[in-house]
LUMBA-439788 format. One record per atom (N, C-alpha, C): residue in one letter; x, y, z. Coordinates in steps of 0.1 Angstrom, whole numbers, plus 2048, in hexadecimal, padded with zeros to 3 digits. Layout:
REM residues N
- a / X / Y / Z
...
END
This chain:
REM residues 288
- i / 6D1 / 981 / C13
- i / 6DC / 981 / C0B
- i / 6E6 / 976 / C0F
- l / 6E6 / 974 / C1C
- l / 6F0 / 969 / C23
- l / 6EB / 95C / C1C
- t / 6DE / 95B / C1D
- t / 6D8 / 94B / C18
- t / 6DB / 94A / C09
- v / 6DA / 956 / C01
- v / 6DD / 954 / BF4
- v / 6EC / 950 / BF2
- i / 6F5 / 959 / BF9
- i / 703 / 955 / BF9
- i / 707 / 946 / BFC
- l / 700 / 943 / C08
- l / 703 / 934 / C0C
- l / 6FC / 92A / C02
- l / 6F1 / 92D / BFB
- l / 6ED / 924 / BF0
- l / 6F5 / 923 / BE4
- v / 6FA / 92E / BE1
- v / 705 / 92D / BD4
- v / 712 / 926 / BD7
- i / 716 / 92B / BE5
- i / 723 / 921 / BE9
- i / 71F / 913 / BEA
- f / 714 / 90F / BEF
- f / 710 / 900 / BF0
- f / 70E / 8FB / BE2
- t / 708 / 902 / BD9
- t / 705 / 8FC / BCC
- t / 712 / 8FA / BC4
- a / 71B / 904 / BC5
- a / 729 / 906 / BBF
- a / 730 / 8FA / BC3
- s / 730 / 8F7 / BD0
- s / 737 / 8EC / BD7
- s / 732 / 8DE / BD3
- f / 725 / 8DD / BD1
- f / 71E / 8D2 / BCE
- f / 722 / 8CD / BBF
- i / 723 / 8D8 / BB5
- i / 727 / 8D6 / BA7
- i / 735 / 8D3 / BA5
- l / 73C / 8D9 / BAF
- l / 74D / 8D6 / BAE
- l / 74F / 8C8 / BB2
- a / 749 / 8C3 / BBD
- a / 74A / 8B6 / BC2
- a / 747 / 8AB / BB8
- i / 73A / 8AF / BB1
- i / 737 / 8A6 / BA5
- i / 742 / 8A4 / B9B
- m / 745 / 8AF / B97
- m / 750 / 8B0 / B8C
- m / 75C / 8AA / B8F
- e / 75F / 8AB / B9C
- e / 76D / 8A5 / B9F
- e / 76C / 897 / BA0
- t / 760 / 891 / BA6
- t / 75D / 882 / BA5
- t / 75B / 87B / B97
- i / 755 / 883 / B8E
- i / 753 / 87F / B81
- i / 762 / 87E / B79
- q / 768 / 888 / B7B
- q / 775 / 888 / B76
- q / 77E / 87E / B7B
- s / 77F / 87A / B88
- s / 786 / 871 / B8E
- s / 784 / 862 / B89
- e / 774 / 860 / B89
- e / 76F / 853 / B82
- e / 773 / 851 / B74
- y / 770 / 85B / B6C
- y / 770 / 85B / B5E
- y / 77F / 858 / B5A
- s / 788 / 85B / B61
- s / 796 / 85A / B5E
- s / 79A / 84A / B5D
- n / 791 / 844 / B65
- n / 795 / 834 / B65
- n / 78F / 82D / B5C
- f / 788 / 833 / B50
- f / 781 / 82D / B46
- f / 788 / 830 / B38
- s / 786 / 826 / B2E
- s / 78B / 829 / B22
- s / 781 / 822 / B18
- i / 77C / 827 / B0D
- i / 774 / 820 / B02
- i / 77D / 817 / AF8
- p / 77A / 80B / AF8
- p / 782 / 802 / AF0
- p / 781 / 807 / AE1
- p / 78C / 807 / ADA
- p / 78D / 80A / ACC
- p / 782 / 804 / AC2
- g / 77F / 7F9 / AC6
- g / 777 / 7EF / ABD
- g / 768 / 7F4 / ABE
- v / 764 / 7FC / AC7
- v / 755 / 800 / ACA
- v / 750 / 809 / ABE
- n / 748 / 806 / AB7
- n / 741 / 810 / AAE
- n / 73A / 81B / AB5
- h / 738 / 826 / AB0
- h / 732 / 833 / AB6
- h / 735 / 834 / AC5
- s / 744 / 835 / AC6
- s / 749 / 836 / AD3
- s / 745 / 844 / ADB
- g / 742 / 84E / AD3
- g / 73D / 85A / AD9
- g / 731 / 858 / ADF
- k / 728 / 850 / ADB
- k / 71C / 84E / AE3
- k / 720 / 846 / AF1
- l / 727 / 83C / AEE
- l / 72B / 836 / AFA
- l / 732 / 83F / B06
- q / 739 / 849 / B01
- q / 740 / 850 / B09
- q / 737 / 85A / B13
- i / 72C / 85E / B0B
- i / 720 / 865 / B11
- i / 71A / 85D / B1A
- i / 716 / 850 / B17
- i / 710 / 848 / B20
- i / 718 / 845 / B2D
- l / 727 / 843 / B29
- l / 72E / 840 / B36
- l / 72F / 84E / B3F
- a / 731 / 857 / B38
- a / 730 / 865 / B41
- a / 723 / 866 / B4A
- s / 719 / 862 / B44
- s / 70B / 863 / B4A
- s / 70C / 85B / B55
- m / 710 / 84D / B54
- m / 710 / 843 / B5E
- m / 71A / 849 / B6A
- i / 725 / 84E / B66
- i / 72E / 854 / B71
- i / 729 / 85E / B78
- s / 722 / 865 / B70
- s / 71A / 873 / B77
- s / 70F / 86D / B81
- i / 708 / 865 / B7D
- i / 6FD / 85E / B86
- i / 703 / 859 / B93
- s / 70E / 851 / B90
- s / 716 / 84D / B9D
- s / 71B / 857 / BA7
- a / 722 / 862 / BA0
- a / 726 / 86C / BA7
- a / 71C / 873 / BAF
- m / 713 / 877 / BA8
- m / 709 / 87F / BB0
- m / 700 / 877 / BBB
- g / 6FF / 86A / BB6
- g / 6FA / 861 / BC1
- g / 702 / 861 / BCE
- k / 70F / 861 / BCC
- k / 719 / 85F / BD7
- k / 719 / 86B / BE0
- i / 717 / 876 / BD9
- i / 716 / 884 / BE1
- i / 709 / 886 / BE8
- l / 6FF / 883 / BE1
- l / 6F0 / 883 / BE8
- l / 6F0 / 879 / BF3
- e / 6F7 / 86D / BF2
- e / 6F6 / 864 / BFD
- e / 6FF / 86B / C0A
- k / 70A / 871 / C07
- k / 713 / 877 / C12
- k / 709 / 883 / C19
- m / 702 / 88A / C10
- m / 6F9 / 894 / C15
- m / 6ED / 88F / C1D
- r / 6EA / 882 / C1C
- r / 6E0 / 87A / C21
- r / 6D2 / 880 / C1A
- v / 6D3 / 883 / C0F
- v / 6C6 / 887 / C06
- v / 6BF / 87A / C03
- c / 6C7 / 870 / BFE
- c / 6C3 / 862 / BF9
- c / 6CF / 85A / BF6
- s / 6CC / 84E / BF6
- s / 6D9 / 844 / BF4
- s / 6DD / 845 / BE6
- q / 6E7 / 840 / BE2
- q / 6ED / 840 / BD5
- q / 6E6 / 836 / BCC
- i / 6E0 / 82B / BD2
- i / 6DB / 821 / BCA
- i / 6CC / 826 / BC6
- v / 6C6 / 82C / BD0
- v / 6B7 / 831 / BCE
- v / 6B6 / 83B / BC3
- f / 6C2 / 845 / BC3
- f / 6C4 / 84F / BB8
- f / 6C6 / 84A / BAA
- a / 6CF / 83E / BA9
- a / 6D2 / 839 / B9E
- a / 6C4 / 832 / B99
- r / 6BF / 82A / BA2
- r / 6B3 / 824 / B9C
- r / 6A8 / 82C / B98
- y / 6A7 / 836 / B9D
- y / 69E / 841 / B98
- y / 6A0 / 844 / B8A
- l / 6AD / 849 / B87
- l / 6B0 / 84D / B79
- l / 6B2 / 841 / B6F
- l / 6B4 / 836 / B75
- l / 6B4 / 82A / B6B
- l / 6A8 / 823 / B6B
- s / 69D / 827 / B71
- s / 691 / 81E / B71
- s / 68A / 81F / B64
- g / 68B / 827 / B5C
- g / 684 / 828 / B4F
- g / 676 / 82E / B50
- r / 66F / 831 / B47
- r / 662 / 838 / B47
- r / 658 / 831 / B40
- k / 64B / 82E / B43
- k / 641 / 828 / B3A
- k / 63F / 82F / B2D
- l / 63E / 828 / B23
- l / 63B / 82D / B17
- l / 62E / 82F / B12
- r / 62B / 835 / B06
- r / 61E / 835 / B01
- r / 619 / 827 / AFC
- p / 60C / 825 / AFC
- p / 607 / 81A / AF6
- p / 60C / 814 / AEA
- e / 60E / 806 / AEA
- e / 615 / 800 / ADD
- e / 60B / 7FA / AD3
- p / 608 / 803 / AC7
- p / 5FD / 7FD / ABE
- p / 5FC / 7EE / ABC
- r / 608 / 7E9 / ABB
- r / 608 / 7D9 / AB7
- r / 609 / 7D0 / AC3
- l / 609 / 7D5 / ACF
- l / 60A / 7CD / ADC
- l / 5FF / 7D0 / AE5
- s / 5F9 / 7C6 / AEC
- s / 5F4 / 7CA / AF7
- s / 5FC / 7C7 / B04
- l / 5FB / 7D1 / B0E
- l / 605 / 7D0 / B19
- l / 5FD / 7D2 / B26
- w / 5FF / 7CB / B30
- w / 5F9 / 7CB / B3C
- w / 601 / 7C7 / B49
- d / 602 / 7CF / B52
- d / 609 / 7C9 / B5F
- d / 601 / 7C0 / B67
- a / 608 / 7B7 / B6F
- a / 601 / 7AC / B75
- a / 609 / 7A8 / B80
- r / 605 / 79D / B88
- r / 60F / 796 / B92
- r / 60C / 789 / B90
- f / 618 / 782 / B90
- f / 619 / 773 / B8F
- f / 61C / 770 / B9F
- g / 610 / 76C / BA8
- g / 613 / 76B / BB5
- g / 616 / 779 / BBB
- r / 623 / 77C / BC1
- r / 627 / 788 / BC6
- r / 630 / 790 / BBD
- v / 632 / 78B / BB2
- v / 63D / 78F / BA9
- v / 636 / 798 / B9F
- p / 639 / 7A5 / B9D
- p / 634 / 7AE / B92
- p / 639 / 7AC / B85
- v / 631 / 7AA / B7A
- v / 635 / 7A7 / B6D
- v / 62F / 7B0 / B65
- r / 634 / 7B1 / B59
- r / 62E / 7B8 / B4C
- r / 62C / 7AE / B40
- v / 621 / 7AF / B3B
- v / 61E / 7A3 / B31
- v / 61C / 7AD / B23
- y / 622 / 7A8 / B19
- y / 623 / 7AE / B0D
- y / 61C / 7A3 / B01
- r / 612 / 7A5 / AFB
- r / 60B / 79A / AF2
- r / 609 / 7A3 / AE5
- p / 60D / 79C / AD9
- p / 60A / 7A3 / ACE
- p / 5FC / 7A3 / ACB
- r / 5F6 / 7AE / AC5
- r / 5E7 / 7B2 / AC3
- r / 5E1 / 7A8 / AB8
- a / 5EB / 7A7 / AAE
- a / 5E7 / 79E / AA3
- a / 5E2 / 791 / AA5
- p / 5D7 / 78B / AA0
- p / 5D3 / 77E / AA1
- p / 5DE / 774 / A9E
- s / 5E0 / 769 / AA6
- s / 5E9 / 75E / AA1
- s / 5E3 / 752 / A9C
- a / 5EA / 74C / A93
- a / 5E3 / 740 / A8D
- a / 5E3 / 734 / A97
- g / 5EC / 735 / A9F
- g / 5EB / 72A / AAA
- g / 5F1 / 730 / AB7
- l / 5F6 / 726 / ABE
- l / 5FB / 72C / ACD
- l / 607 / 732 / ACA
- r / 60A / 73D / AD0
- r / 616 / 744 / AD0
- r / 623 / 73F / AD9
- a / 62E / 742 / AD5
- a / 639 / 741 / ADD
- a / 63A / 74C / AE9
- a / 640 / 749 / AF3
- a / 642 / 753 / AFF
- a / 652 / 754 / B03
- a / 654 / 760 / B09
- a / 661 / 762 / B0C
- a / 660 / 768 / B1B
- i / 665 / 762 / B27
- i / 665 / 769 / B31
- i / 672 / 771 / B35
- f / 672 / 77E / B37
- f / 67E / 785 / B35
- f / 681 / 78B / B46
- f / 68F / 789 / B47
- f / 694 / 790 / B53
- f / 69D / 799 / B51
- h / 69B / 7A6 / B55
- h / 6A1 / 7B1 / B52
- h / 6B0 / 7B0 / B58
- g / 6BA / 7BA / B53
- g / 6C7 / 7BC / B57
- g / 6C8 / 7C5 / B64
- g / 6D5 / 7CA / B69
- g / 6D5 / 7D3 / B72
- g / 6DC / 7D0 / B80
- g / 6E5 / 7C3 / B7C
- g / 6EE / 7C1 / B88
- g / 6E5 / 7BD / B95
- w / 6DA / 7B7 / B93
- w / 6D2 / 7B5 / B9E
- w / 6CC / 7BF / BA7
- r / 6D3 / 7CC / BA4
- r / 6D0 / 7D8 / BAD
- r / 6C8 / 7E3 / BA5
- y / 6C8 / 7E4 / B98
- y / 6C2 / 7EE / B90
- y / 6B9 / 7EA / B87
- c / 6B2 / 7F3 / B80
- c / 6A9 / 7F2 / B75
- c / 69C / 7EC / B7A
- t / 692 / 7ED / B70
- t / 683 / 7E9 / B73
- t / 67E / 7E4 / B65
- i / 672 / 7DF / B66
- i / 66B / 7DD / B5C
- i / 66A / 7E6 / B52
- d / 668 / 7F3 / B56
- d / 667 / 7FE / B4D
- d / 674 / 801 / B47
- t / 680 / 7FD / B4E
- t / 68D / 801 / B47
- t / 68E / 7F9 / B39
- y / 689 / 7EB / B39
- y / 68A / 7E4 / B2E
- y / 67D / 7E3 / B24
- e / 675 / 7ED / B26
- e / 669 / 7EE / B1F
- e / 66B / 7ED / B10
- k / 674 / 7F3 / B0A
- k / 676 / 7F4 / AFC
- k / 67A / 7E8 / AF7
- v / 685 / 7E0 / B00
- v / 68A / 7D4 / AFB
- v / 67E / 7C9 / AFB
- c / 677 / 7CA / B05
- c / 66C / 7BF / B05
- c / 661 / 7C0 / AFB
- r / 65E / 7CD / AF8
- r / 655 / 7D1 / AED
- r / 659 / 7CB / AE0
- y / 666 / 7CE / ADD
- y / 66D / 7CB / AD1
- y / 66C / 7BB / AD2
- i / 670 / 7B2 / ADA
- i / 66F / 7A4 / AD8
- i / 661 / 7A0 / AD7
- a / 658 / 7A5 / ADD
- a / 64A / 7A0 / ADB
- a / 645 / 7A4 / ACD
- r / 647 / 7B1 / ACA
- r / 643 / 7B4 / ABC
- r / 64A / 7AD / AB0
- e / 656 / 7AB / AB2
- e / 65D / 7A6 / AA7
- e / 65D / 796 / AA5
- s / 65C / 791 / AB1
- s / 65B / 781 / AB0
- s / 64E / 77C / AB0
- d / 643 / 786 / AB2
- d / 634 / 781 / AB3
- d / 634 / 779 / ABF
- s / 63B / 77A / ACA
- s / 639 / 772 / AD6
- s / 634 / 77A / AE1
- l / 62E / 774 / AEB
- l / 62B / 77A / AF7
- l / 637 / 77A / B00
- v / 637 / 787 / B06
- v / 643 / 788 / B0F
- v / 63F / 78C / B1E
- v / 644 / 787 / B26
- v / 643 / 789 / B34
- v / 650 / 78F / B3A
- s / 64F / 79C / B3E
- s / 65A / 7A3 / B44
- s / 65A / 7A2 / B54
- v / 663 / 79D / B5C
- v / 661 / 79B / B6A
- v / 667 / 7A5 / B74
- g / 662 / 7AA / B7A
- g / 667 / 7B5 / B85
- g / 66C / 7B0 / B92
- y / 676 / 7A9 / B92
- y / 67A / 7A2 / B9D
- y / 681 / 7AC / BA7
- r / 681 / 7A6 / BB3
- r / 686 / 7AE / BBE
- r / 695 / 7B2 / BBB
- l / 69A / 7BE / BC2
- l / 6A8 / 7C2 / BC0
- l / 6AE / 7C1 / BCD
- a / 6BC / 7BF / BCC
- a / 6C7 / 7C0 / BD7
- a / 6C9 / 7CE / BD7
- p / 6D0 / 7D2 / BE3
- p / 6D2 / 7CA / BF0
- p / 6C7 / 7C9 / BF8
- e / 6BC / 7D0 / BF6
- e / 6B1 / 7CF / BFF
- e / 6AA / 7C0 / BFE
- h / 6AB / 7B9 / BF5
- h / 6A7 / 7AC / BF3
- h / 6B2 / 7A3 / BED
- p / 6BC / 79D / BF6
- p / 6C7 / 797 / BF1
- p / 6C6 / 78A / BEC
- y / 6CD / 784 / BE4
- y / 6CC / 777 / BDF
- y / 6C6 / 76C / BE8
- p / 6BF / 765 / BE7
- p / 6B9 / 760 / BD9
- p / 6AC / 767 / BD4
- a / 6A8 / 774 / BDA
- a / 69C / 77B / BD8
- a / 699 / 77C / BC9
- a / 6A2 / 781 / BC1
- a / 6A0 / 782 / BB2
- a / 69E / 777 / BAC
- y / 6A8 / 76B / BB0
- y / 6A3 / 75F / BA8
- y / 695 / 759 / BAB
- e / 693 / 759 / BB9
- e / 686 / 753 / BBC
- e / 67B / 75A / BB6
- d / 67B / 768 / BB5
- d / 671 / 76F / BAD
- d / 670 / 76B / B9F
- c / 67C / 769 / B99
- c / 67D / 764 / B8A
- c / 677 / 758 / B89
- l / 67B / 74E / B90
- l / 676 / 740 / B92
- l / 667 / 73E / B94
- n / 661 / 745 / B9E
- n / 655 / 744 / BA2
- n / 64C / 74C / B97
- a / 650 / 756 / B90
- a / 648 / 75C / B84
- a / 647 / 752 / B79
- t / 653 / 74C / B76
- t / 652 / 742 / B6B
- t / 64A / 736 / B6D
- i / 64B / 731 / B7C
- i / 641 / 725 / B7F
- i / 634 / 728 / B7F
- h / 630 / 735 / B82
- h / 622 / 73A / B82
- h / 61D / 73C / B74
- f / 624 / 741 / B6A
- f / 621 / 741 / B5E
- f / 61F / 734 / B56
- m / 628 / 72B / B59
- m / 627 / 71D / B54
- m / 61B / 716 / B57
- k / 618 / 718 / B64
- k / 60B / 710 / B69
- k / 600 / 718 / B65
- n / 5FF / 724 / B5F
- n / 5F4 / 72A / B5B
- n / 5F3 / 72E / B4C
- i / 5FC / 726 / B46
- i / 5FE / 72A / B37
- i / 5F3 / 729 / B2E
- e / 5E9 / 721 / B32
- e / 5DE / 721 / B28
- e / 5D6 / 72E / B27
- h / 5D7 / 738 / B31
- h / 5D1 / 743 / B30
- h / 5D7 / 74D / B28
- y / 5E2 / 74A / B21
- y / 5E9 / 753 / B18
- y / 5EB / 751 / B0B
- g / 5E2 / 746 / B06
- g / 5E6 / 743 / AF7
- g / 5F3 / 73F / AF5
- v / 5FB / 739 / AFD
- v / 609 / 736 / AF9
- v / 60B / 728 / AF9
- d / 613 / 722 / AF0
- d / 617 / 717 / AEE
- d / 621 / 711 / AFA
- p / 61D / 708 / B02
- p / 624 / 703 / B10
- p / 632 / 6FD / B0B
- a / 632 / 6F9 / AFD
- a / 640 / 6F4 / AFA
- a / 648 / 6FD / AF4
- n / 644 / 709 / AF4
- n / 64D / 715 / AED
- n / 64F / 721 / AF5
- v / 654 / 71F / B02
- v / 656 / 729 / B0C
- v / 664 / 72A / B10
- t / 669 / 736 / B0E
- t / 677 / 73A / B11
- t / 679 / 742 / B1D
- v / 684 / 741 / B26
- v / 68A / 74A / B2D
- v / 695 / 751 / B2A
- c / 695 / 75E / B2C
- c / 6A2 / 764 / B26
- c / 6A3 / 773 / B2F
- g / 6AF / 779 / B2B
- g / 6B3 / 784 / B33
- g / 6C0 / 78B / B2F
- d / 6C4 / 796 / B33
- d / 6D1 / 79C / B31
- d / 6D8 / 79E / B3C
- s / 6E6 / 79D / B3C
- s / 6ED / 79F / B4A
- s / 6E8 / 798 / B54
- a / 6E5 / 79E / B5F
- a / 6E0 / 797 / B6A
- a / 6D3 / 78F / B69
- g / 6CB / 793 / B5F
- g / 6C0 / 78D / B59
- g / 6C4 / 780 / B52
- g / 6CF / 77F / B4C
- g / 6D3 / 774 / B44
- g / 6D8 / 76A / B50
- n / 6DF / 76C / B5A
- n / 6E1 / 764 / B65
- n / 6D5 / 75E / B6A
- l / 6CB / 767 / B6D
- l / 6BE / 762 / B73
- l / 6B6 / 757 / B68
- a / 6B9 / 75A / B5D
- a / 6B2 / 752 / B51
- a / 6B9 / 745 / B54
- a / 6C7 / 745 / B54
- a / 6CE / 737 / B55
- a / 6CA / 730 / B62
- a / 6C9 / 736 / B6B
- a / 6C6 / 730 / B79
- a / 6B8 / 729 / B79
- v / 6AE / 731 / B73
- v / 6A1 / 72E / B73
- v / 69E / 721 / B68
- s / 6A5 / 721 / B5E
- s / 6A3 / 715 / B57
- s / 6AB / 708 / B5B
- q / 6B5 / 70A / B62
- q / 6BC / 6FF / B68
- q / 6B3 / 6FA / B72
- t / 6AE / 702 / B7B
- t / 6A5 / 6FD / B85
- t / 698 / 6F6 / B7F
- l / 692 / 6FA / B74
- l / 686 / 6F5 / B6F
- l / 689 / 6E9 / B65
- a / 697 / 6E6 / B62
- a / 69A / 6DB / B59
- a / 695 / 6CD / B5D
- g / 695 / 6CC / B6B
- g / 693 / 6C0 / B71
- g / 685 / 6BE / B76
- r / 679 / 6C8 / B75
- r / 66F / 6C7 / B79
- r / 665 / 6BF / B6E
- s / 65D / 6B8 / B73
- s / 655 / 6B0 / B6A
- s / 646 / 6B4 / B6B
- d / 642 / 6BC / B76
- d / 635 / 6C1 / B75
- d / 632 / 6CE / B6D
- l / 63B / 6D3 / B68
- l / 63B / 6DE / B60
- l / 63C / 6DD / B51
- p / 638 / 6E3 / B48
- p / 63B / 6E3 / B39
- p / 64B / 6E6 / B39
- k / 653 / 6DE / B30
- k / 663 / 6E1 / B30
- k / 663 / 6ED / B28
- l / 66D / 6F6 / B2C
- l / 672 / 703 / B27
- l / 677 / 6FF / B18
- r / 675 / 70A / B0E
- r / 679 / 704 / B01
- r / 688 / 708 / B00
- a / 68D / 714 / B07
- a / 69C / 719 / B06
- a / 69F / 721 / B11
- q / 6B3 / 729 / B14
- q / 6BD / 72A / B1D
- q / 6C2 / 71C / B1F
- l / 6B7 / 70E / B27
- l / 6B6 / 6FD / B24
- l / 6A9 / 6F9 / B21
- p / 6A6 / 6EE / B18
- p / 6B3 / 6E7 / B13
- p / 6B9 / 6EB / B06
- e / 6B3 / 6F7 / AFF
- e / 6BC / 6FD / AF5
- e / 6BE / 70C / AFB
- s / 6C9 / 710 / AF7
- s / 6CD / 71F / AFC
- s / 6D2 / 729 / AF0
- f / 6D0 / 736 / AF3
- f / 6D6 / 73F / AEA
- f / 6DD / 747 / AF3
- i / 6EB / 748 / AEF
- i / 6F3 / 752 / AF8
- i / 6F9 / 75E / AEF
- l / 6F8 / 769 / AF5
- l / 6FC / 774 / AEE
- l / 709 / 77B / AF6
- t / 713 / 77C / AF0
- t / 720 / 783 / AF6
- t / 725 / 78E / AEF
- c / 72C / 797 / AF6
- c / 731 / 7A2 / AF0
- c / 741 / 7A4 / AF2
- e / 746 / 7A8 / AE9
- e / 756 / 7A8 / AEA
- e / 75A / 7B1 / AF5
- y / 755 / 7BE / AF7
- y / 759 / 7C5 / B02
- y / 751 / 7C4 / B0E
- d / 753 / 7B9 / B14
- d / 749 / 7B6 / B1F
- d / 753 / 7AE / B2A
- v / 752 / 7B2 / B36
- v / 759 / 7AD / B40
- v / 754 / 79E / B43
- l / 747 / 79B / B3D
- l / 742 / 78D / B40
- l / 744 / 786 / B32
- r / 74B / 78A / B28
- r / 74C / 784 / B1C
- r / 750 / 776 / B1D
- d / 75A / 773 / B25
- d / 760 / 764 / B25
- d / 757 / 75B / B2E
- d / 74F / 762 / B38
- d / 746 / 75B / B40
- d / 73B / 754 / B35
- g / 735 / 75B / B2B
- g / 72E / 758 / B24
- g / 733 / 74C / B1A
- l / 73F / 74D / B16
- l / 746 / 744 / B0D
- l / 746 / 735 / B15
- l / 74B / 739 / B22
- l / 74E / 72C / B2A
- l / 740 / 726 / B2D
- y / 733 / 72D / B2E
- y / 728 / 727 / B32
- y / 724 / 721 / B24
- k / 726 / 726 / B1A
- k / 723 / 71F / B0C
- k / 72A / 711 / B0B
- k / 737 / 712 / B0F
- k / 73F / 704 / B0D
- k / 738 / 6FB / B18
- r / 736 / 6FF / B23
- r / 730 / 6F5 / B2E
- r / 721 / 6F0 / B28
- l / 71A / 6F8 / B23
- l / 70E / 6F3 / B1D
- l / 710 / 6E9 / B12
- e / 717 / 6ED / B0A
- e / 71B / 6E3 / B00
- e / 722 / 6D6 / B03
- d / 72A / 6D7 / B0E
- d / 730 / 6CA / B12
- d / 725 / 6C2 / B1A
- n / 71A / 6C8 / B1D
- n / 70F / 6BF / B23
- n / 704 / 6BD / B1A
- g / 707 / 6BE / B0D
- g / 6FC / 6B9 / B03
- g / 6F2 / 6C5 / B00
- v / 6F3 / 6D2 / B05
- v / 6E9 / 6DB / B00
- v / 6EE / 6E2 / AF4
- r / 6E2 / 6E4 / AEC
- r / 6E4 / 6EB / AE0
- r / 6E5 / 6F8 / AE2
- v / 6EF / 702 / ADD
- v / 6F2 / 70E / AE0
- v / 6F2 / 716 / AD3
- t / 6EB / 722 / AD1
- t / 6EC / 72A / AC7
- t / 6F3 / 736 / ACD
- w / 6FE / 73A / AC8
- w / 707 / 744 / ACD
- w / 709 / 74F / AC2
- y / 708 / 75C / AC7
- y / 70A / 768 / AC0
- y / 713 / 771 / AC6
- h / 71E / 774 / AC0
- h / 727 / 77E / AC6
- h / 727 / 78C / AC0
- l / 726 / 796 / AC8
- l / 727 / 7A4 / AC3
- l / 735 / 7AA / AC3
- e / 73D / 7A9 / AB7
- e / 74B / 7AE / AB9
- e / 74C / 7BB / ABE
- d / 743 / 7C4 / AB9
- d / 742 / 7D2 / ABF
- d / 739 / 7D4 / ACB
- g / 736 / 7CA / AD1
- g / 72B / 7CC / ADB
- g / 731 / 7CE / AE9
- f / 729 / 7D4 / AF3
- f / 72F / 7D5 / B01
- f / 724 / 7D2 / B0A
- h / 728 / 7D0 / B15
- h / 71C / 7CC / B20
- h / 712 / 7D5 / B20
- g / 706 / 7D0 / B21
- g / 6F9 / 7D7 / B21
- g / 6F5 / 7DE / B14
- i / 6FB / 7DB / B0A
- i / 6F7 / 7E0 / AFE
- i / 6E8 / 7DC / AF9
- i / 6E3 / 7D4 / AFC
- i / 6D6 / 7CF / AF9
- i / 6CB / 7DA / AFF
- s / 6CE / 7DE / B0D
- s / 6C6 / 7E7 / B14
- s / 6C4 / 7F3 / B10
- l / 6CD / 7F7 / B06
- l / 6CE / 804 / B01
- l / 6C6 / 805 / AF4
- y / 6BF / 7FC / AEF
- y / 6B7 / 7FC / AE2
- y / 6AD / 807 / AE3
- d / 6AF / 80E / ADA
- d / 6A4 / 81A / AD7
- d / 6A4 / 823 / AE4
- f / 6AF / 826 / AE9
- f / 6B2 / 82E / AF4
- f / 6B7 / 83D / AF4
- y / 6AB / 844 / AEE
- y / 6AD / 851 / AEC
- y / 6B9 / 856 / AE3
- g / 6BB / 84F / AD9
- g / 6C4 / 850 / AD0
- g / 6D0 / 84B / AD3
- f / 6D3 / 844 / ADD
- f / 6E0 / 83E / AE3
- f / 6DF / 82F / AE1
- s / 6D7 / 82B / AD7
- s / 6D9 / 81C / AD5
- s / 6E3 / 81A / ACA
- f / 6E8 / 80D / AC9
- f / 6F3 / 809 / AC2
- f / 6F0 / 7FE / AB8
- p / 6F5 / 800 / AAB
- p / 6F2 / 7F5 / AA1
- p / 6F5 / 7E8 / AA6
- a / 700 / 7E6 / AAD
- a / 704 / 7D9 / AB3
- a / 6F8 / 7D3 / ABC
- g / 6F2 / 7DC / AC4
- g / 6E8 / 7D6 / ACD
- g / 6DB / 7D2 / AC5
- k / 6D8 / 7DA / ABB
- k / 6CD / 7D7 / AB3
- k / 6D0 / 7C9 / AAE
- r / 6DD / 7C5 / AA6
- r / 6DE / 7BA / AA2
- r / 6E0 / 7AE / AAC
- g / 6E3 / 7B2 / AB7
- g / 6E0 / 7A6 / AC2
- g / 6D1 / 7A4 / AC5
- l / 6CA / 7AF / AC7
- l / 6BC / 7AC / AC8
- l / 6B4 / 7A5 / ABE
- d / 6B9 / 7A9 / AB1
- d / 6B3 / 7A1 / AA7
- d / 6B6 / 792 / AA6
- r / 6C3 / 790 / AAA
- r / 6C5 / 781 / AAA
- r / 6BE / 77A / AB4
- i / 6BB / 781 / AC0
- i / 6B2 / 77A / ACB
- i / 6A3 / 777 / AC5
- v / 69E / 783 / ABD
- v / 691 / 77F / AB8
- v / 692 / 775 / AAE
- k / 69C / 774 / AA6
- k / 69C / 769 / A9C
- k / 69F / 75B / AA2
- f / 6A5 / 75A / AAF
- f / 6A5 / 750 / AB4
- f / 698 / 749 / ABA
- i / 690 / 753 / AC0
- i / 683 / 74F / AC5
- i / 67A / 74B / ABA
- k / 679 / 753 / AAF
- k / 671 / 750 / AA4
- k / 675 / 742 / A9E
- d / 682 / 73E / A9D
- d / 685 / 731 / A97
- d / 683 / 726 / AA0
- l / 681 / 727 / AAD
- l / 67D / 71A / AB7
- l / 672 / 712 / AB1
END
């Protein structure tokens, strides 16, 4: 009986601690009035705060670290086979990747997009962005390579950058095995992945021993969101590129927020704005 009483007290204390932490953190946030489907965003925000709160408590209890708990819940799950795509996991050197190739025969060599996922350099995996990469490959009729770069803090900078760069170089050196046009390869990504795509493309811009990337450089597509702490950074980068003679296609989501692309087809919590942004990315790839 004493054991049961102690278990009940412990469970009640644990739940109370979570609720207090959630209430404290949630009071610091507000949903901008211009965001459509604000109810969905409130649920997502509450979920993220709950994950953070539970992770902090579990870390204090020495069950697991906060970052390990969050990674587990944000890692995503493998989906069923895709009828219109061939998917396989591989390694480009030491870097894990997942390749998505349309099953339908192509009249010529295909375009390719090398994708770097978001997650603040600390979270998310190839599985997290599975639906996004499938959509890009399927709708643009392109081969997509999703790169599983190493994450911080276990692997601090420049580990993620080096993995993305090495995976891209490996692909470009072996491009003839994939039925891809070497003159039509792009690097892309969202959030931290967008930063990595910019860094990789800038590094490879001066390489004469590899095929030139088709797009982020010498041509770029930039997607910004109105309700994004990094909105102005995107606009400043656009201006810098244009000042240096780089052709930029820019699309702005007036009702978008940071990470909205990653929520595409996310268990009923996707947003029309995110789908519009994803469609613009696909259009850019197809029009190259």
